[in-house]
C-alpha positions as CSV (number, residue, x, y, z in Angstrom):
1,M,-15.7,-31.9,2.2
2,A,-18.4,-34.3,3.1
3,T,-21.5,-35.6,1.3
4,V,-24.9,-36.9,2.4
5,G,-24.7,-40.6,1.3
6,D,-23.0,-42.0,-1.7
7,R,-22.5,-39.8,-4.8
8,D,-21.6,-40.3,-8.4
9,E,-18.1,-39.4,-9.3
10,L,-17.2,-36.3,-11.4
11,P,-14.0,-36.8,-13.4
12,V,-11.3,-34.1,-13.6
13,T,-9.1,-34.0,-16.7
14,A,-5.8,-32.5,-17.4
15,P,-5.8,-30.1,-20.3
16,Y,-2.2,-30.9,-21.2
17,T,-3.0,-34.5,-21.9
18,G,-6.7,-35.0,-21.9
19,A,-6.3,-37.7,-19.3
20,V,-8.5,-38.1,-16.2
21,V,-6.4,-37.2,-13.1
22,G,-9.0,-37.9,-10.4
23,T,-12.6,-37.7,-9.4
24,V,-14.6,-35.8,-6.8
25,P,-18.2,-36.3,-5.6
26,R,-21.0,-35.0,-7.9
27,C,-22.8,-33.2,-5.1
28,R,-26.5,-32.7,-4.8
29,P,-28.7,-30.0,-3.2
30,A,-28.8,-32.0,0.0
31,D,-25.0,-31.7,0.2
32,V,-25.3,-27.9,-0.2
33,A,-27.8,-27.8,2.6
34,A,-25.6,-29.9,4.9
35,A,-22.5,-27.8,4.0
36,V,-24.3,-24.5,4.9
37,D,-25.6,-26.0,8.1
38,R,-22.1,-27.1,9.2
39,A,-20.6,-23.7,8.2
40,R,-23.3,-21.8,10.1
41,S,-22.7,-23.9,13.2
42,A,-19.0,-23.0,13.2
43,Q,-19.6,-19.3,12.4
44,S,-20.7,-18.0,15.8
45,A,-17.5,-19.2,17.6
46,W,-15.3,-17.8,14.8
47,A,-17.1,-14.4,14.9
48,A,-16.7,-14.3,18.7
49,R,-12.9,-14.4,18.3
50,S,-11.3,-10.9,18.0
51,I,-10.7,-9.6,14.5
52,E,-7.0,-9.4,15.4
53,D,-7.0,-13.1,16.2
54,R,-8.6,-13.8,12.8
55,A,-6.1,-11.6,11.1
56,Q,-3.3,-13.7,12.5
57,V,-4.8,-16.8,11.0
58,L,-4.8,-15.0,7.5
59,D,-1.2,-14.0,8.1
60,R,-0.2,-17.6,8.8
61,F,-2.1,-18.7,5.7
62,A,-0.1,-16.3,3.5
63,D,3.1,-17.9,4.8
64,S,1.7,-21.4,4.2
65,V,0.8,-20.5,0.6
66,L,4.3,-19.3,-0.1
67,A,5.9,-22.2,1.7
68,D,3.8,-24.9,-0.1
69,R,3.8,-23.1,-3.4
70,E,5.2,-26.0,-5.4
71,R,2.3,-28.3,-4.5
72,L,-0.1,-25.5,-5.4
73,L,1.6,-24.8,-8.7
74,D,1.4,-28.4,-9.7
75,A,-2.3,-28.6,-8.8
76,I,-3.1,-25.4,-10.7
77,Q,-1.2,-26.5,-13.8
78,V,-2.7,-30.0,-13.8
79,E,-6.3,-28.7,-13.7
80,T,-6.0,-25.6,-15.9
81,G,-3.1,-26.2,-18.3
82,K,-1.7,-22.8,-17.7
83,T,2.1,-22.1,-17.7
84,R,4.0,-22.3,-14.5
85,F,4.6,-18.6,-14.4
86,D,0.8,-17.9,-14.8
87,A,0.2,-20.3,-12.0
88,L,2.8,-18.5,-9.8
89,T,0.9,-15.2,-10.3
90,E,-2.1,-16.9,-8.5
91,V,0.0,-18.1,-5.6
92,L,1.6,-14.7,-5.1
93,D,-1.7,-12.9,-5.4
94,V,-3.3,-15.0,-2.7
95,A,-0.3,-14.4,-0.4
96,L,-0.5,-10.7,-1.0
97,T,-4.3,-10.5,-0.5
98,A,-4.1,-12.5,2.7
99,G,-1.3,-10.3,4.0
100,Y,-3.2,-7.1,3.0
101,Y,-6.4,-8.0,4.8
102,A,-4.4,-9.3,7.8
103,Q,-2.7,-5.9,8.1
104,H,-5.4,-3.5,7.0
105,G,-8.7,-5.4,7.3
106,P,-9.3,-4.9,11.1
107,G,-9.3,-1.1,10.6
108,Q,-11.7,-1.3,7.7
109,V,-14.6,-2.8,9.6
110,G,-14.2,-1.5,13.1
111,A,-16.4,0.9,14.9
112,T,-16.4,4.4,13.4
113,R,-17.6,7.7,14.9
114,R,-20.0,9.6,12.6
115,D,-21.0,13.2,12.4
116,S,-24.2,14.1,14.2
117,R,-26.5,16.9,13.1
118,L,-27.3,17.4,16.8
119,P,-23.8,17.9,18.2
120,G,-23.6,17.6,21.9
121,L,-26.9,15.8,22.1
122,T,-26.4,12.7,20.0
123,R,-23.3,10.5,19.6
124,V,-23.4,8.3,16.5
125,E,-21.2,5.3,15.7
126,T,-21.4,2.6,13.1
127,D,-20.0,-0.9,13.3
128,H,-19.8,-3.8,10.9
129,H,-21.1,-7.2,11.8
130,P,-20.6,-10.4,9.7
131,V,-23.5,-11.4,7.4
132,G,-23.2,-15.0,8.6
133,V,-22.5,-17.5,5.8
134,A,-21.1,-16.2,2.5
135,G,-21.4,-18.3,-0.7
136,F,-19.0,-18.4,-3.6
137,V,-19.4,-19.8,-7.1
138,E,-16.0,-19.4,-8.8
139,P,-14.6,-20.1,-12.2
140,W,-11.9,-22.4,-13.6
141,N,-9.5,-19.8,-15.1
142,Y,-7.9,-18.7,-11.8
143,P,-8.9,-21.4,-9.4
144,L,-6.7,-20.2,-6.5
145,T,-6.9,-16.4,-7.0
146,L,-10.6,-16.2,-7.6
147,A,-11.8,-18.9,-5.3
148,I,-9.6,-18.2,-2.3
149,S,-8.7,-14.5,-2.5
150,D,-12.3,-13.6,-2.9
151,F,-13.3,-15.2,0.4
152,L,-10.4,-14.3,2.6
153,P,-12.0,-10.9,3.5
154,A,-15.2,-12.7,4.3
155,L,-13.4,-14.9,6.8
156,L,-11.7,-11.9,8.4
157,A,-15.0,-10.2,8.8
158,G,-16.2,-13.1,10.9
159,N,-18.2,-15.1,8.3
160,A,-18.3,-18.8,7.4
161,V,-17.8,-19.8,3.7
162,V,-19.3,-22.3,1.4
163,L,-17.4,-22.6,-1.9
164,K,-18.6,-24.2,-5.1
165,P,-15.4,-24.3,-7.3
166,A,-15.6,-24.9,-11.0
167,E,-16.1,-28.6,-11.9
168,E,-12.8,-28.4,-13.9
169,T,-10.7,-27.3,-11.0
170,P,-11.8,-28.7,-7.6
171,F,-8.5,-30.0,-6.4
172,T,-6.9,-26.6,-6.2
173,A,-9.7,-25.4,-3.9
174,L,-9.4,-28.6,-1.7
175,L,-5.6,-28.2,-1.4
176,A,-6.1,-24.5,-0.3
177,H,-8.7,-25.7,2.2
178,E,-6.1,-28.0,3.7
179,L,-3.7,-25.1,4.1
180,L,-6.4,-22.9,5.6
181,V,-7.1,-25.5,8.3
182,D,-3.4,-25.9,8.9
183,A,-3.2,-22.1,9.4
184,G,-5.9,-22.2,12.1
185,V,-9.2,-21.9,10.2
186,P,-11.8,-24.2,11.9
187,A,-12.4,-27.2,9.5
188,D,-16.1,-26.7,9.3
189,L,-15.9,-23.0,8.8
190,V,-15.0,-23.3,5.1
191,Q,-17.0,-25.9,3.2
192,V,-16.2,-27.0,-0.4
193,V,-19.0,-28.4,-2.5
194,T,-18.0,-30.1,-5.7
195,G,-20.2,-30.6,-8.8
196,E,-21.9,-28.8,-11.6
197,G,-23.2,-25.3,-11.1
198,A,-26.8,-25.6,-12.5
199,P,-28.2,-28.1,-9.9
200,L,-26.4,-26.5,-7.0
201,G,-26.9,-22.8,-7.7
202,E,-30.3,-22.1,-6.2
203,P,-29.9,-24.5,-3.3
204,L,-26.7,-22.5,-2.3
205,I,-28.2,-19.0,-3.0
206,S,-31.4,-19.8,-1.1
207,R,-29.4,-20.7,2.1
208,V,-26.5,-18.3,2.3
209,D,-26.5,-14.7,3.4
210,Q,-24.4,-13.3,0.6
211,I,-23.3,-14.7,-2.8
212,T,-20.2,-13.9,-4.8
213,F,-19.9,-15.1,-8.4
214,T,-17.2,-14.7,-11.1
215,G,-18.0,-15.9,-14.6
216,S,-20.1,-15.2,-17.6
217,T,-22.6,-12.4,-17.9
218,A,-25.4,-14.8,-18.9
219,T,-24.9,-16.9,-15.7
220,G,-24.4,-13.7,-13.7
221,R,-27.9,-12.6,-14.7
222,E,-29.4,-15.9,-13.6
223,I,-27.6,-15.6,-10.2
224,A,-28.7,-12.0,-9.8
225,T,-32.3,-13.1,-10.4
226,L,-32.1,-15.9,-7.8
227,A,-30.4,-13.5,-5.3
228,G,-33.2,-11.0,-5.8
229,K,-35.8,-13.8,-5.3
230,H,-34.2,-14.8,-2.0
231,L,-33.2,-11.2,-0.9
232,V,-29.5,-12.1,-0.8
233,D,-26.9,-9.5,-1.5
234,A,-24.8,-10.4,-4.6
235,S,-21.3,-9.4,-5.9
236,L,-20.8,-10.3,-9.5
237,E,-17.7,-9.9,-11.7
238,L,-18.8,-10.9,-15.2
239,G,-17.5,-10.8,-18.7
240,G,-15.4,-8.2,-20.5
241,K,-14.3,-7.0,-23.9
242,N,-11.4,-5.0,-22.7
243,P,-9.9,-2.3,-24.8
244,A,-6.4,-0.8,-25.0
245,V,-5.8,2.7,-26.4
246,V,-2.4,3.6,-27.9
247,L,-1.8,7.2,-28.7
248,A,0.8,8.5,-31.2
249,D,3.2,9.7,-28.4
250,A,3.2,6.4,-26.6
251,D,6.4,4.4,-25.9
252,L,5.8,1.7,-28.4
253,D,8.4,-0.6,-27.0
254,A,6.7,-0.6,-23.6
255,A,3.2,-0.7,-25.1
256,V,3.9,-3.7,-27.3
257,R,5.7,-5.6,-24.6
258,A,3.0,-5.0,-22.0
259,L,0.0,-5.5,-24.3
260,V,1.3,-8.8,-25.7
261,W,1.6,-10.1,-22.1
262,G,-1.7,-8.5,-21.1
263,S,-3.4,-10.2,-24.1
264,Y,-2.0,-13.7,-23.9
265,A,-1.5,-14.3,-20.2
266,N,-3.2,-17.5,-19.3
267,A,-3.9,-18.0,-23.0
268,G,-6.2,-15.0,-22.9
269,Q,-8.5,-16.8,-20.4
270,L,-8.4,-13.8,-18.1
271,C,-11.2,-11.4,-17.2
272,I,-9.0,-8.3,-17.5
273,S,-7.0,-9.4,-20.6
274,F,-7.3,-7.3,-23.8
275,E,-9.2,-8.3,-26.9
276,R,-9.4,-4.9,-28.6
277,I,-6.5,-2.5,-29.3
278,Y,-7.1,0.9,-30.8
279,V,-4.0,2.8,-32.2
280,E,-3.8,6.3,-33.4
281,R,-3.2,6.2,-37.2
282,P,0.3,7.9,-37.3
283,V,1.8,5.0,-35.4
284,Y,-0.7,2.2,-36.3
285,D,1.5,0.5,-38.9
286,E,4.6,0.5,-36.7
287,F,2.6,-0.7,-33.7
288,R,0.8,-3.4,-35.7
289,D,4.0,-4.8,-37.1
290,R,5.8,-4.8,-33.8
291,F,2.8,-6.4,-32.0
292,V,2.5,-9.1,-34.7
293,S,6.2,-9.8,-34.5
294,A,6.1,-10.0,-30.6
295,T,3.1,-12.3,-30.9
296,D,4.9,-14.6,-33.3
297,A,7.7,-14.8,-30.8
298,Q,5.4,-16.2,-28.0
299,T,6.3,-19.8,-27.2
300,L,3.8,-22.5,-26.4
301,G,4.4,-25.5,-24.2
302,A,2.9,-28.2,-22.0
303,T,5.5,-28.4,-19.3
304,F,5.7,-28.1,-15.5
305,D,8.9,-26.1,-15.8
306,Y,9.2,-22.3,-16.2
307,G,9.8,-21.3,-19.9
308,P,6.8,-21.3,-22.2
309,D,4.9,-18.0,-22.6
310,V,1.5,-19.4,-23.4
311,G,-0.2,-22.5,-22.0
312,S,-3.3,-24.5,-23.0
313,L,-6.9,-23.6,-23.2
314,V,-8.9,-25.4,-20.4
315,S,-11.4,-27.5,-22.4
316,E,-12.6,-28.5,-25.8
317,A,-15.6,-26.3,-25.3
318,Q,-13.4,-23.2,-24.7
319,R,-11.3,-24.0,-27.7
320,S,-14.4,-24.4,-29.8
321,V,-15.5,-20.8,-28.9
322,V,-12.1,-19.5,-29.9
323,E,-12.2,-21.4,-33.2
324,E,-15.7,-20.3,-34.0
325,H,-14.9,-16.6,-33.4
326,V,-11.8,-16.7,-35.6
327,A,-13.7,-18.6,-38.4
328,D,-16.6,-16.1,-38.3
329,A,-14.1,-13.3,-38.5
330,R,-12.4,-14.8,-41.6
331,E,-15.8,-15.4,-43.2
332,R,-16.7,-11.7,-42.7
333,G,-13.5,-10.4,-44.2
334,A,-11.1,-10.0,-41.3
335,T,-7.4,-10.5,-41.9
336,V,-5.6,-13.0,-39.7
337,L,-2.2,-11.3,-39.3
338,T,-0.7,-14.2,-37.3
339,G,-1.9,-17.3,-35.5
340,G,-5.5,-18.6,-36.1
341,R,-4.6,-22.3,-35.8
342,R,-4.9,-25.2,-33.4
343,R,-1.6,-26.6,-32.1
344,D,-2.3,-30.2,-31.5
345,D,1.4,-30.9,-31.9
346,V,1.9,-29.1,-28.5
347,G,-1.2,-30.5,-26.7
348,P,-4.8,-31.4,-27.3
349,L,-6.2,-28.0,-26.4
350,F,-3.5,-25.5,-27.5
351,Y,-4.3,-22.6,-29.9
352,E,-1.9,-20.1,-31.4
353,P,-1.8,-16.5,-30.1
354,T,-3.8,-14.7,-32.8
355,V,-4.0,-11.1,-34.2
356,L,-6.9,-10.0,-36.3
357,A,-7.2,-6.8,-38.4
358,D,-10.0,-5.3,-40.5
359,L,-12.6,-6.9,-38.3
360,P,-16.2,-5.9,-39.2
361,E,-18.4,-4.7,-36.4
362,S,-20.9,-7.5,-37.3
363,A,-18.3,-10.2,-36.5
364,T,-18.9,-12.2,-33.3
365,A,-15.3,-11.5,-32.2
366,A,-16.1,-7.7,-32.4
367,T,-18.9,-7.8,-29.8
368,E,-18.7,-11.0,-27.7
369,E,-16.0,-12.0,-25.3
370,T,-13.7,-14.6,-26.9
371,F,-11.8,-15.5,-23.7
372,G,-8.9,-16.9,-25.6
373,P,-5.6,-15.8,-27.2
374,V,-7.3,-13.6,-29.9
375,V,-6.7,-9.8,-30.2
376,T,-8.0,-7.3,-32.7
377,V,-5.9,-4.2,-33.7
378,E,-7.6,-1.2,-35.3
379,P,-6.4,2.2,-36.4
380,V,-8.3,5.3,-35.2
381,P,-7.9,8.9,-36.3
382,D,-7.5,10.5,-32.9
383,A,-7.9,10.0,-29.1
384,Q,-11.6,10.9,-29.1
385,A,-12.3,8.2,-31.7
386,A,-10.3,5.7,-29.6
387,V,-12.4,6.5,-26.5
388,E,-15.6,6.2,-28.5
389,R,-14.6,2.8,-29.9
390,A,-13.5,1.7,-26.4
391,N,-16.9,2.6,-25.1
392,A,-18.8,0.9,-28.0
393,T,-19.6,-2.2,-26.0
394,D,-22.1,-3.4,-23.3
395,Y,-19.1,-4.5,-21.2
396,G,-17.1,-2.3,-18.8
397,L,-14.5,-4.2,-16.8
398,H,-10.9,-2.9,-17.6
399,A,-9.0,-0.8,-20.1
400,S,-5.5,0.5,-20.8
401,V,-4.3,3.8,-22.1
402,W,-0.8,4.5,-23.5
403,T,0.6,8.0,-23.8
404,A,3.7,10.0,-22.8
405,D,1.5,12.6,-21.3
406,R,0.3,11.0,-18.0
407,E,-2.1,13.8,-17.3
408,R,-3.7,13.3,-20.7
409,G,-3.8,9.6,-20.0
410,V,-5.7,10.1,-16.7
411,D,-8.1,12.4,-18.5
412,L,-8.8,9.7,-21.2
413,A,-9.0,7.0,-18.5
414,N,-11.8,9.0,-16.8
415,R,-13.8,9.0,-20.1
416,I,-13.7,5.3,-20.6
417,R,-16.6,3.5,-18.9
418,T,-14.9,0.7,-17.1
419,G,-14.4,-0.3,-13.5
420,S,-10.7,0.1,-13.8
421,V,-8.1,1.7,-16.2
422,S,-4.4,1.3,-16.3
423,V,-2.3,4.1,-17.7
424,N,1.0,3.0,-19.3
425,D,0.5,-0.5,-17.9
426,A,-1.5,-3.6,-18.8
427,F,-3.1,-4.5,-15.5
428,V,-0.5,-5.7,-13.0
429,G,-0.2,-2.4,-11.2
430,M,-4.0,-2.1,-10.9
431,W,-4.6,-5.6,-9.8
432,G,-1.6,-5.6,-7.4
433,S,-2.9,-2.4,-5.7
434,T,-4.9,-4.5,-3.3
435,D,-6.1,-1.4,-1.4
436,A,-8.0,-0.2,-4.5
437,P,-11.4,-1.7,-5.5
438,M,-11.7,-3.7,-8.7
439,G,-14.8,-4.7,-10.6
440,G,-17.0,-4.0,-13.5
441,V,-19.8,-1.7,-14.7
442,A,-22.7,-2.4,-17.1
443,D,-22.7,-6.0,-18.3
444,S,-19.4,-6.6,-16.5
445,G,-21.1,-6.9,-13.2
446,V,-21.8,-5.2,-9.8
447,G,-19.8,-5.1,-6.7
448,R,-16.1,-4.8,-6.0
449,R,-13.2,-7.0,-4.7
450,H,-10.1,-5.7,-3.0
451,G,-9.7,-2.7,-0.6
452,P,-12.2,-1.7,2.1
453,E,-15.1,-2.4,-0.4
454,G,-13.9,-6.0,-0.7
455,I,-14.4,-6.7,3.0
456,R,-17.3,-4.4,3.9
457,K,-19.6,-6.2,1.4
458,F,-19.4,-9.2,3.7
459,T,-20.8,-7.2,6.6
460,E,-24.0,-5.6,7.8
461,V,-23.5,-2.0,8.9
462,Q,-25.2,-1.1,12.2
463,T,-25.8,2.4,13.4
464,V,-25.9,3.1,17.2
465,A,-27.0,6.6,18.3
466,T,-26.6,7.4,22.0
467,Q,-28.5,10.3,23.4
468,R,-27.1,12.6,26.1
469,G,-29.8,14.0,28.3
470,P,-33.5,13.4,27.7
471,P,-34.8,11.5,24.6
472,L,-35.7,13.6,21.6
473,V,-39.5,13.4,21.7
474,P,-42.0,16.3,21.8
475,A,-42.7,17.5,25.3
476,E,-46.3,17.3,26.2
477,S,-46.2,20.7,28.0
478,I,-45.0,22.7,25.0
479,P,-47.5,23.5,22.2
480,T,-46.9,21.7,18.9
481,R,-46.9,25.0,16.9
482,F,-44.0,26.3,19.1
483,L,-42.1,23.0,18.7
484,A,-42.5,23.2,14.9
485,R,-41.0,26.7,14.8
486,A,-38.2,25.8,17.1
487,A,-37.3,22.6,15.1
488,T,-37.3,24.6,11.8
489,L,-35.1,27.3,13.3
490,G,-32.7,24.6,14.6
491,V,-32.4,23.0,11.1
492,R,-31.8,26.4,9.5
493,T,-29.1,27.1,12.1
494,V,-27.4,23.7,11.5
495,R,-27.4,24.4,7.7
496,E,-25.9,27.9,8.2
497,L,-23.2,26.5,10.4
498,G,-22.4,23.9,7.8
499,R,-22.0,26.6,5.1
500,R,-19.7,28.6,7.3
501,W,-17.5,25.7,8.4
502,P,-17.8,22.9,5.7
503,P,-16.8,19.5,7.0
504,W,-14.2,19.1,4.2
505,E,-12.2,22.2,5.2
């Protein structure tokens, strides 16, 4: 990371203690311009290398992440205040993602033969070329997973990268950059620009060739507007109000265990964690009591050792949102079944895992994303009502369905309007299936990460049609009326052949 001239310092604080642990430059638009220029200068040589060569670099990076995991875990915990196990999930995710694209990515963006409607005359192929420089504006809640995993496929596709990490978590990104360079990524190819998002957003979007953002829906709308203004393709994973549906035949032991973890992982500061649980009435009381008991058993701790279940919130601003949502719920008549308190005895930003019941639809926590350790449980008369309640939101990121009938579970999953649904799981199986796309619909965003979709969005698709024989242009010696009849007969013949021998058979 380099700056143009001297810059003010931006302090970084540790959520566990509130102490300043370091500073980074408060970059300005000129720094963004310089970073994009440096990245663009390095991109051509990188794209000229074979994709297999680039894949080997990603493979070495995966090994480096695992080998240097202790330093990464320390950096993640210092900046976010999450538990060590939650930090480990980031390290493992980055290693898996790098390994996946190193192994499968080259086949996902190579030249592909396409069907021609003029067989024998026209040979059609498509190929994927890098867009150039890809920009990334990433959040604080998963500073390794969301910053680094998102741009690994962009690198493999032959692009350069400019990353603007969250101002709360720059050191994790800088450490990952060090490991990337050690693995063979040219130093100028990946640029890290530190500072606040507002003054750097448009300078970045106006200069890059693609922008990826993970964060709030409100900010996502602003980025989409800027991307449209500058005709830059955008991939946006935004907010969520994720529901879980528990049917009467579900394995309650498994459902409670998974949903407690899926609700309070990273202190609920997770885009695919659960904030709403709808339970069929015959098992509601039992599920509620078990869920509350399991929530009560969650341990909090500010430690760099494995052990505590729930870590800290990241900032005073984030804890204020959680407190305001719970206070509003209480004022409107909701019942706090457990939790609902600050835990200053553990650390300055800790908040107890909280379960709400009887939450009115008018409450803030019923409609807006809390992004903290707060979950609502609600009885529903049947599965249809559960699906209707799950869909009663402007968001559509992730959902979970619990039932002993897996076929019924898949059917219900297909009726929930979200980008992904886990059946009889919280989200680990879905997220860990790196070959499958993940992202949101409606107010939860556009675009996908993971799988072929996660690398192809960083490419421009080019079609090359090669003609055998003379070019397909009207012959001057043949009357136009005859050509029109012949062309129409040809199209009818192609359609009839397609009906007799469909391509999917």
